[in-house]
C-alpha positions, 0 to 999 in steps of 0.5 A, a space after each residue: 881474805 883471811 889472816 890467820 895469827 900465831 902466838 899472838 901476844 900484847 905487842 906482836 904475832 910470832 907468825 901472820 899468814 895470808 893469802 897463802 904467803 907466811 910472815 914471821 916477826 923477827 926471830 933472835 936467840 934467847 939464850 947467850 953465845 957467840 955469833 954462830 951459836 945464835 945464829 943457830 938458834 935463830 935458824 931454828 925457831 925460824 924451821 919450827 915456826 915455818 913448819 907450824 904455817 904449812 912451810 919450810 926453808 926451802 919456801 923462804 921468799 925473803 930474809 933480812 938479816 940484822 947483825 950488830 957487828 959486821 965483823 960477825 958477817 963471815 961466821 953468820 954466814 957460815 952458819 947460814 949456808 950450811 942451813 939452807 936449801 942449795 939451789 932455793 936461796 932466798 933473796 936477802 938483806 944484811 946490815 948492821 943495826 943495834 938491837 932491842 937487847 945488847 946481848 942480841 947478835 943477830 935478828 932474822 926476818 922472813 917471808 915464804 909461800 906455804 907449801 
């Protein structure tokens, strides 16, 4: 089976597609902001990348969310809940983690099915 990769770099690819499943790299905000602003930006990246791979947020199979401070959990969830498709909320894990850049407050990884 072929593996198709998008936005291939020296260290990683942004997307890999195999057998109808879309795997995204962890998405982070490129602009500084509070947890709501960063979460909204990250979800926008996810929307764009899923569309490029022939999927969308209604087809997410699993999400992993890393936040730097659990005090931001409720605010992050507020943005997440406004974004996800009601009735198609994916299985999800959220953990507190130290991210690679101290300016990043949230990183989200998703796996989705192609449409």
